[in-house]
C-alpha positions in Angstrom: -64.7 47.9 -51.7 -65.5 49.2 -47.7 -61.7 49.6 -46.8 -61.5 51.9 -50.5 -64.4 54.7 -49.2 -62.6 54.4 -45.9 -59.2 55.3 -46.6 -59.2 56.1 -50.7 -57.3 53.7 -51.2 -56.6 50.2 -50.9 -53.9 46.9 -51.6 -54.2 43.3 -51.8 -54.8 40.2 -54.3 -57.7 39.2 -56.4 -58.5 36.2 -58.5 -60.1 37.1 -61.9 -61.7 34.9 -64.3 -59.6 36.0 -67.7 -62.1 35.5 -70.6 -60.6 32.6 -71.7 -62.2 31.3 -68.5 -58.8 30.8 -67.2 -58.3 31.7 -63.4 -55.4 34.5 -62.6 -54.2 35.8 -59.6 -53.7 40.0 -59.8 -52.1 42.7 -57.4 -54.2 45.4 -57.3 -53.9 48.8 -55.9 -56.8 50.9 -56.3 -57.6 54.1 -55.4 -59.9 57.3 -55.5 -59.7 60.3 -57.6 -61.7 63.4 -56.9 -63.4 66.8 -58.2 -62.2 70.2 -56.7 -65.1 70.0 -54.4 -63.5 67.1 -53.0 -66.1 64.6 -54.2 -65.6 61.0 -55.2 -65.3 61.5 -59.3 -63.5 58.5 -60.8 -61.6 54.8 -59.1 -57.8 54.4 -60.6 -57.5 50.5 -60.8 -53.9 49.4 -61.5 -53.4 45.7 -62.1 -50.6 43.1 -62.0 -50.7 39.7 -62.8 -48.7 37.5 -60.7 -50.1 34.3 -61.1 -46.6 33.0 -62.6 -44.7 33.9 -58.7 -47.8 33.0 -56.6 -47.9 29.5 -57.9 -44.7 28.3 -55.9 -45.7 29.2 -52.8 -49.0 28.0 -53.9 -47.2 24.6 -54.3 -45.3 24.7 -51.3 -48.4 25.5 -48.9 -49.9 22.4 -50.6 -46.4 20.2 -50.0 -47.0 21.3 -46.4 -50.2 20.7 -46.2 -49.9 17.0 -47.1 -46.4 16.7 -45.1 -48.1 18.2 -42.2 -51.2 15.8 -42.5 -48.0 12.7 -42.3 -45.4 14.1 -39.8 -45.2 16.4 -37.0 -44.3 19.5 -38.8 -45.9 22.8 -39.2 -45.8 25.8 -41.3 -44.2 29.2 -40.9 -44.1 32.2 -42.7 -42.6 36.1 -42.9 -43.8 39.2 -44.1 -40.7 40.4 -45.3 -42.3 44.2 -45.7 -44.1 44.5 -42.5 -42.1 42.1 -40.7 -45.6 40.0 -39.4 -44.6 36.3 -38.6 -47.1 33.1 -38.6 -47.4 29.9 -37.6 -49.9 27.1 -38.6 -52.4 25.9 -35.9 -51.2 22.4 -36.7 -47.5 24.0 -35.0 -49.3 26.2 -32.2 -51.1 23.1 -31.4 -48.3 20.7 -31.1 -46.5 23.0 -28.4 -49.7 23.9 -26.0 -50.4 21.0 -24.0 -52.7 22.6 -21.9 -56.5 22.0 -22.5 -57.6 26.1 -23.4 -60.3 27.1 -24.7 -58.8 29.7 -26.7 -55.6 28.9 -28.1 -52.2 30.6 -28.3 -52.0 32.9 -31.3 -49.2 33.3 -33.5 -47.9 36.4 -31.7 -48.1 35.2 -28.9 -46.0 32.3 -29.4 -43.3 33.8 -31.1 -42.7 35.7 -28.1 -41.6 32.6 -26.4 -39.2 31.7 -29.5 -35.3 32.7 -29.1 -33.0 31.7 -31.3 -30.2 28.6 -30.2 -27.7 30.4 -31.8 -28.3 34.0 -32.4 -25.5 35.0 -34.3 -25.5 32.3 -36.1 -29.3 33.0 -37.2 -28.3 36.0 -38.0 -25.6 35.6 -40.4 -28.0 32.6 -42.2 -30.9 34.9 -42.4 -28.7 37.9 -43.8 -27.1 35.6 -46.2 -30.8 34.2 -47.1 -32.8 37.4 -47.7 -29.3 38.3 -50.0 -28.7 35.5 -52.0 -32.2 33.9 -51.8 -30.7 30.4 -50.7 -32.4 28.0 -48.6 -32.5 29.2 -44.6 -32.1 26.2 -42.8 -31.8 27.2 -38.4 -32.9 26.0 -35.3 -34.3 28.0 -32.5 -36.0 26.7 -28.6 -39.7 27.4 -27.8 -41.1 27.2 -24.7 -44.7 26.1 -24.6 -47.3 26.4 -21.8 -45.9 24.1 -19.7 -42.3 26.0 -19.6 -41.4 22.7 -21.7 -38.5 23.6 -24.0 -38.5 22.3 -27.7 -36.3 22.6 -30.2 -37.1 23.9 -34.0 -35.2 23.2 -37.1 -36.8 25.9 -39.5 -36.6 25.3 -43.4 -37.6 28.2 -46.1 -36.5 30.0 -48.3 -37.4 33.7 -49.7 -39.7 35.3 -52.1 -38.9 38.3 -54.1 -40.8 41.1 -56.1 -39.8 42.2 -59.7 -37.4 44.1 -58.6 -35.4 41.5 -56.7 -36.5 42.7 -53.1 -37.3 40.4 -50.7 -40.8 40.4 -49.5 -41.8 37.2 -48.1 -40.4 34.2 -46.2 -42.0 30.4 -46.2 -41.4 27.2 -45.0 -41.9 24.4 -42.4 -40.7 23.8 -38.8 -40.2 20.4 -37.6 -40.4 19.8 -34.1 -36.5 18.0 -33.1 -36.8 17.8 -29.4 -36.3 14.0 -29.4 -33.6 14.0 -31.7 -31.8 16.9 -29.5 -32.2 14.8 -26.4 -30.9 12.1 -28.0 -27.5 14.2 -29.3 -27.3 15.4 -25.7 -27.4 11.8 -24.1 -25.3 10.8 -26.7 -22.9 14.1 -25.8 -22.8 13.3 -22.7 -22.3 9.3 -23.5 -19.3 10.1 -25.2 -17.8 13.1 -22.8 -18.2 11.0 -20.1 -16.6 8.0 -22.3 -13.4 10.4 -23.0 -13.2 11.4 -19.8 -12.7 7.3 -18.8 -10.5 7.4 -21.3 -8.3 10.3 -20.6 -8.1 9.2 -17.1 -6.7 6.1 -17.8 -3.2 4.9 -17.3 -2.8 3.3 -20.4 -2.7 4.8 -23.6 -5.9 4.3 -25.9 -6.4 5.2 -29.9 -8.8 4.6 -32.7 -7.7 4.0 -35.9 -10.3 3.4 -39.2 -10.0 1.2 -41.9 -7.6 2.8 -43.8 -5.4 3.5 -40.4 -6.1 6.8 -40.2 -6.3 7.8 -36.7 -9.9 9.4 -35.6 -9.1 9.3 -31.6 -6.0 9.9 -29.4 -5.9 9.6 -25.4 -2.9 11.9 -23.8 -1.6 8.8 -22.7 -1.2 7.6 -26.1 -0.3 10.7 -27.6 2.5 12.1 -24.8 4.1 8.0 -25.5 4.8 9.2 -28.8 5.6 12.7 -28.1 2.5 14.2 -30.2 -0.4 16.2 -29.2 -3.4 14.5 -30.3 -4.5 17.4 -32.4 -1.5 16.4 -34.1 -2.2 12.4 -34.5 -6.0 12.8 -35.5 -6.9 12.3 -38.9 -3.4 10.8 -39.7 -1.8 8.1 -41.0 -0.7 6.2 -38.3 1.8 4.1 -40.5 3.0 7.7 -41.5 2.9 9.5 -38.5 4.9 6.8 -36.3 6.9 5.5 -38.8 8.8 3.6 -35.8 5.6 1.1 -36.0 6.5 -0.1 -39.6 8.1 -3.1 -40.2 7.4 -4.5 -36.8 5.7 -6.9 -34.5 2.6 -3.6 -34.0 2.0 -4.0 -37.6 1.6 -7.5 -38.3 -0.7 -8.5 -34.9 -2.4 -4.9 -36.3 -2.8 -6.3 -39.8 -3.9 -10.2 -38.5 -6.7 -8.5 -35.6 -8.3 -6.3 -39.0 -7.9 -10.0 -41.4 -9.1 -12.1 -38.4 -11.6 -10.0 -36.9 -10.2 -11.7 -33.3 -8.7 -9.6 -30.3 -4.8 -9.9 -30.2 -2.9 -9.3 -27.0 0.7 -9.6 -27.3 4.4 -8.3 -25.5 6.5 -6.2 -27.5 9.7 -3.6 -27.0 10.4 -0.5 -28.8 13.4 -0.4 -30.6 13.2 3.5 -30.7 12.7 4.2 -26.9 13.7 1.3 -26.1 10.4 0.5 -23.6 8.5 -2.9 -23.1 5.2 -2.5 -24.1 1.6 -4.8 -23.1 -0.5 -4.1 -26.3 -4.0 -5.4 -26.7 -5.6 -5.0 -30.2 -10.1 -5.4 -30.8 -11.1 -5.4 -34.1 -14.5 -2.7 -34.4 -16.6 -2.2 -37.1 -14.6 1.0 -37.6 -11.1 -0.2 -37.4 -9.4 -1.4 -34.7 -9.1 -0.2 -31.1 -5.3 -0.2 -29.5 -4.5 -0.3 -25.7 -1.6 -0.7 -24.4 0.7 0.4 -21.4 4.3 0.5 -20.3 5.8 -2.1 -18.8 9.1 -1.7 -18.9 9.6 -1.8 -15.0 8.0 -5.1 -15.3 9.9 -6.4 -17.8 13.3 -5.1 -16.2 12.3 -6.6 -12.6 10.8 -10.3 -14.5 14.2 -10.6 -15.8 16.2 -9.3 -12.5 13.9 -12.2 -10.8 15.2 -14.8 -13.1 18.6 -14.1 -12.8 18.2 -13.9 -8.9 16.3 -17.3 -9.4 18.7 -18.9 -12.1 22.0 -18.0 -8.9 19.4 -18.9 -6.2 18.6 -21.9 -8.1 23.1 -22.4 -8.4 23.4 -22.3 -4.8 20.8 -24.7 -4.0 22.0 -27.1 -6.9 25.5 -26.9 -5.3 24.5 -28.8 -1.9 25.8 -25.9 0.2 23.1 -25.8 2.9 19.7 -27.4 2.7 16.9 -26.0 0.9 13.4 -27.1 1.5 9.8 -25.9 -0.7 7.4 -27.5 1.9 3.1 -26.6 3.3 2.7 -24.9 6.3 0.7 -28.1 7.8 4.3 -29.9 7.8 4.4 -31.9 3.8 7.4 -31.1 2.3 7.4 -30.6 -1.6 10.8 -30.4 -2.5 14.1 -30.8 -1.0 17.9 -30.7 -2.1 20.5 -33.6 -1.6 21.9 -32.2 1.0 18.9 -32.0 3.0 17.7 -35.1 2.6 21.5 -36.5 3.2 21.2 -34.4 6.8 17.9 -36.3 7.7 19.5 -39.6 6.2 16.4 -39.9 3.5 16.1 -41.0 0.3 14.5 -39.1 -3.5 11.6 -41.9 -2.9 11.1 -41.3 0.5 10.0 -37.3 -0.5 8.2 -39.1 -3.9 6.0 -41.1 -1.3 5.9 -38.1 0.9 7.2 -39.3 3.9 8.8 -36.6 4.8 6.9 -34.1 7.0 9.1 -31.6 8.7 6.4 -31.5 11.9 6.5 -35.2 12.2 10.6 -34.9 12.6 10.4 -31.9 14.8 10.4 -33.1 18.6 8.1 -31.9 20.8 10.1 -29.6 22.8 10.3 -27.6 20.0 7.0 -27.5 18.7 6.6 -23.6 20.0 9.4 -22.4 18.3 7.0 -24.2 14.9 4.0 -22.8 16.3 5.6 -19.0 16.8 7.5 -19.5 12.8 4.3 -20.0 10.9 2.7 -17.3 12.8 5.9 -14.9 11.5 4.8 -16.1 8.3 1.1 -15.5 7.5 1.5 -12.2 9.5 5.2 -10.8 7.8 5.6 -13.2 5.1 8.9 -14.6 6.7 10.3 -16.3 9.5 13.7 -15.2 11.8 16.9 -17.6 12.1 16.0 -20.1 14.9 18.0 -23.3 16.4 16.1 -26.6 16.1 16.6 -29.6 16.2 15.0 -32.5 13.7 15.4 -36.5 14.4 16.4 -38.2 11.0 15.3 -41.4 9.8 16.7 -43.4 12.5 15.7 -41.0 15.4 19.0 -39.2 16.3 19.2 -35.7 16.5 19.9 -33.5 14.0 20.6 -29.5 15.4 20.2 -26.9 12.5 19.8 -23.0 12.0 17.2 -22.3 9.6 15.2 -19.7 8.2 12.3 -19.0 5.7 9.7 -17.1 3.5 6.3 -17.2 1.8 6.8 -17.9 -1.9 3.1 -18.3 -2.7 -0.1 -16.1 -1.4 -2.4 -18.4 -3.0 -1.6 -21.8 -1.8 1.1 -20.7 1.5 4.5 -22.2 0.7 7.0 -21.6 2.7 10.8 -22.1 1.0 13.2 -22.8 4.0 17.8 -22.5 3.6 19.0 -25.5 6.7 21.7 -25.2 8.0 23.9 -28.1 9.8 25.3 -27.5 13.2 26.3 -30.5 14.2 29.5 -30.0 13.7 29.4 -26.4 15.5 27.7 -28.1 18.3 30.5 -30.9 18.6 33.2 -28.4 18.5 31.1 -26.3 21.2 31.1 -29.3 23.0 34.6 -30.2 23.1 35.7 -26.7 23.7 32.9 -26.8 26.6 34.8 -30.1 28.1 38.0 -28.7 27.2 37.0 -25.9 29.5 35.4 -27.9 32.2 38.8 -30.4 32.7 41.3 -26.5 32.6 38.6 -25.1 35.6 39.5 -28.8 37.8 43.2 -28.8 37.2 43.2 -24.6 37.9 41.3 -24.8 40.7 43.6 -28.1 42.6 46.2 -25.9 42.7 44.4 -22.7 43.3 42.9 -24.4 46.7 46.0 -25.3 47.8 47.2 -21.5 47.6 44.0 -20.9 49.4 45.0 -23.0 52.1 48.8 -21.8 52.5 47.4 -17.8 52.5 44.2 -19.0 55.1 47.2 -20.8 57.1 49.4 -18.2 57.2 46.8 -16.0 58.6 45.8 -17.9 61.5 49.6 -18.2 62.1 50.2 -14.6 62.5 47.5 -14.1 64.2 48.3 -16.9 67.2 51.9 -15.6 67.1 50.7 -12.2 68.4 48.2 -13.5 70.4 51.0 -15.6 72.1 53.5 -13.0 72.7 52.6 -10.6 75.7 55.8 -8.5 75.3 55.2 -5.2 72.7 56.9 -6.0 69.6 59.2 -3.4 68.1 57.7 -0.4 65.8 59.2 -1.7 62.7 58.1 -5.0 63.1 54.7 -4.4 63.4 54.6 -2.6 60.7 56.2 -5.3 58.6 53.3 -7.5 60.0 50.6 -4.9 59.3 52.1 -4.9 55.6 52.4 -8.9 55.8 48.5 -9.1 56.6 47.5 -6.5 54.2 49.6 -8.4 51.5 47.5 -11.6 52.2 44.3 -10.4 52.5 45.0 -8.8 48.7 46.0 -12.8 47.9 43.3 -14.0 49.5 40.9 -11.9 48.1 42.4 -12.7 44.3 42.4 -16.1 44.8 38.3 -16.0 45.7 38.2 -14.2 42.7 40.0 -16.7 40.2 38.0 -19.3 41.7 34.6 -17.6 41.0 35.9 -17.1 37.5 37.0 -21.2 37.4 33.7 -21.7 38.9 32.0 -19.5 36.1 33.6 -21.5 33.2 32.7 -24.7 34.7 28.8 -24.0 35.1 29.2 -22.8 31.8 30.6 -26.2 30.9 27.5 -27.9 32.9 25.3 -25.9 30.7 27.0 -26.8 27.5 27.0 -30.5 27.9 22.9 -30.3 30.3 24.8 -31.7 33.2 24.6 -28.8 36.0 22.7 -30.1 38.9 20.4 -28.4 41.3 19.8 -29.9 44.7 15.9 -28.5 45.0 14.4 -28.3 48.9 11.9 -26.0 50.8 13.5 -23.7 52.1 13.5 -19.7 53.2 14.3 -17.4 50.5 14.8 -14.0 52.8 17.5 -16.0 55.3 19.2 -16.9 52.0 19.6 -13.4 50.4 20.0 -11.9 54.5 22.9 -14.2 54.8 24.2 -13.8 51.1 24.2 -9.3 51.9 26.1 -10.3 55.0 28.6 -12.2 53.6 29.5 -9.7 50.9 29.6 -6.4 53.9 32.1 -8.5 55.4 34.0 -9.1 52.4 33.4 -5.7 50.7 34.8 -3.4 53.4 33.1 0.1 53.6 30.9 0.0 50.6 27.4 0.4 52.1 24.9 -2.5 51.2 21.7 -1.7 52.8 19.2 -4.9 52.8 14.9 -4.0 53.3 12.7 -6.6 54.1 9.1 -7.3 53.7 6.7 -7.5 57.4 6.9 -11.0 57.2 10.2 -12.8 57.4 9.6 -16.3 55.8 8.7 -16.8 52.2 8.5 -20.5 51.2 10.2 -21.3 47.8 11.4 -24.6 46.4 15.5 -24.0 45.6 19.2 -24.7 46.0 19.6 -22.2 48.6 24.0 -22.2 47.2 22.6 -21.3 43.7 20.0 -18.6 44.7 23.2 -17.3 46.7 25.3 -17.5 43.8 22.8 -15.5 42.0 22.4 -12.8 44.8 25.9 -12.5 44.8 26.6 -12.3 41.5 24.1 -8.9 40.8 25.4 -7.5 44.4 28.8 -8.1 43.0 28.1 -6.7 39.4 26.8 -3.5 41.4 29.8 -2.9 43.5 31.8 -2.7 40.3 30.4 -0.5 38.0 29.2 1.8 41.2 31.6 4.6 43.3 32.3 3.4 46.5 30.5 6.1 48.2 27.1 5.0 46.7 25.0 2.5 48.4 23.8 -0.7 46.9 19.9 -1.4 47.6 18.8 -5.0 47.6 15.4 -5.7 48.3 13.1 -8.6 48.6 9.2 -8.1 47.9 6.3 -10.4 47.6 2.9 -11.4 46.4 0.5 -13.9 45.8 2.3 -16.1 43.5 5.8 -15.1 43.9 8.7 -13.3 45.5 11.2 -10.9 43.6 14.8 -9.8 44.5 15.8 -6.6 43.3 19.4 -4.8 43.8 19.8 -1.2 43.1 22.5 0.7 42.0 23.8 4.3 41.2 26.2 3.6 38.4 26.5 4.6 34.8 23.4 2.6 33.7 23.1 0.8 30.5 21.7 1.9 27.0 18.7 0.0 25.3 21.0 -2.0 23.2 23.0 -3.1 25.7 20.1 -4.6 27.9 19.2 -6.8 24.5 22.6 -8.8 25.1 23.1 -8.4 28.7 21.9 -11.7 29.1 24.3 -13.0 26.4 26.9 -15.3 27.3 30.3 -13.7 27.2 28.7 -10.3 26.8 30.3 -7.5 28.4 29.3 -3.7 27.6 31.1 -1.1 26.4 32.0 0.4 30.4 32.7 -2.7 31.5 35.7 -3.3 28.6 37.2 0.1 29.8 36.8 -0.3 33.7 39.8 -1.5 35.1 39.0 -3.3 38.0 40.3 -6.1 39.8 40.4 -9.6 38.7 38.7 -11.1 34.7 35.3 -10.3 33.8 34.0 -13.1 31.2 30.7 -11.6 30.5 29.7 -15.3 32.3 27.5 -14.3 35.6 24.8 -13.3 34.1 23.9 -15.5 31.4 24.5 -18.2 34.2 21.5 -16.6 36.8 19.8 -16.1 33.9 19.9 -19.8 33.3 19.8 -21.0 37.0 16.5 -18.5 37.6 15.1 -19.9 34.6 15.5 -24.3 35.7 14.0 -22.5 39.2 11.0 -21.5 36.8 11.7 -18.3 37.7 12.6 -15.3 35.5 15.2 -12.8 35.9 15.4 -8.5 34.4 17.1 -5.7 34.5 15.8 -1.8 34.3 18.3 0.9 33.5 18.9 4.2 32.0 21.8 5.9 31.3 23.6 7.7 33.5 20.8 7.0 36.2 21.9 3.4 37.3 20.5 0.1 37.2 18.4 -2.3 38.6 18.8 -6.1 38.3 16.0 -8.5 39.9 15.0 -12.0 39.5 11.7 -13.7 40.4 11.1 -17.2 42.2 7.4 -19.3 42.3 6.1 -19.2 46.0 5.7 -23.2 47.4 1.8 -24.0 47.6 0.7 -23.3 50.6 1.6 -19.7 51.2 3.8 -18.4 54.1 
């Protein structure tokens, strides 16, 4: 009434009692009518019974009140006409965690509310206002502690008699926990999706009606579809090549038995092999598979290779063994058993052990072979000997490889060298006989030439008269021819000696006569002899300060080594380029060096220079007096090693070479 008197009009809702005692709700509009003097004269009252339209609203409020007592739900309303919004005290307090005397009001809270999806909110709101359909949307509310809450809003629109929207009412539910769970689930699904997409294996899921519900990119790529093209389709219809195959058979079996199945199968359409794993799930069946075509081809090739290798082993052309690294022989073919004169019964009883049948001097070779096997998986071919069952030595050539890493086993092939060694021994014996037979006439020729030289010298000394000039010229030419012949006999004699030495080495009959001696004296005498025989080619000798280097040696053999080094240097150097022989000494050993300025050698040639019968390309192409059999340096190496010394060479193409050997000093010093 006060507002009516102040403003001359009032509008609102009133609760009135009818004559029958029933309460009704009326919408009342009241206005004051004034006379000509502007004095209030009458009150115009217009009432409209709105009891029918108010009942649903009241019922909804009652339901909200009851439900709010059970759940964390609040009540909200929006007056469309004046755009006023309100929230119930319950929802206001639910999002205000700070204790305070004056809790926030609805207007304050509404300022912190924002639509989760503004575009969707606008669309849903317009649709509800237009059609009156139920309104459902989501909002994000920030509380006093800056925490965000997800609010699900549900409600409906109320219209007046002219069907104009006047109010929206509904409930607001806190769905923050649900959203958090959904976010965690989404993150987990994203993480799982990332993992599945990163797999090299193809992976897909089907439901119980065989519709594809997930397909990773690898699976889609293998069937030449995109994942979107596959999801939702029946797998047997989309990939008809799987029908009536082991894939279909095993898939149905896994679903019916609810047991995981793994198998390998060949897919005919693309001619590839796959390793397939089937796992029944509550939704249907998960399948992961990978392309193992390369593996299968390797397996087939390996099986073929194993078959060929087994055929070779069973042919008994060469010996074969499978043995443990500690010596126990697990398998051996008939060729090896026959070679060592053992039986299969001996093998089965464990009486065959490669370490026990190896002589002690080959322990170092065995140690290196085992070391190479453990480091590289193979050991290179080596020559050694075994003792057969009766103690006789059997020379062999063998090589092997590791065939199992978890339990190291060595597979080795073994070649019997007895026939080859016997042929080499016969050859060396033949060479020894031939050498002796050649030396006999050569000695006579050498003696005859020297006798002729002495007689010519005596003839010239006994005649006081001067000979005619033509006779002197003839005698001078004769002396040169005799000297050249004598030099050739020395070359041939050296070659024969080399042949004999190699033969003695092969049959282990080369004897050394070891005696204490002075290394400097031996080297000095050898250099002086070569200076005399080689004429004008300069040979320098560089000696240490001390003049006595004690060594236990065969002086003749050491002289032979020095002479061979110097002869090679002279042979491959220009006549005007000097040869330098040098001796150095330290606390334990002495070194003899022969330096030349010749052609030099490549690194590949240096690897083989000590081999028997080896000659460098330069040596094969160079025209020198005599014949080079490629035996000299090999003999030098053996002789020095028999003296407990070492040999070596350093060389560079176009820069010359340096050959050296070392000898241990005798105890007691200089």
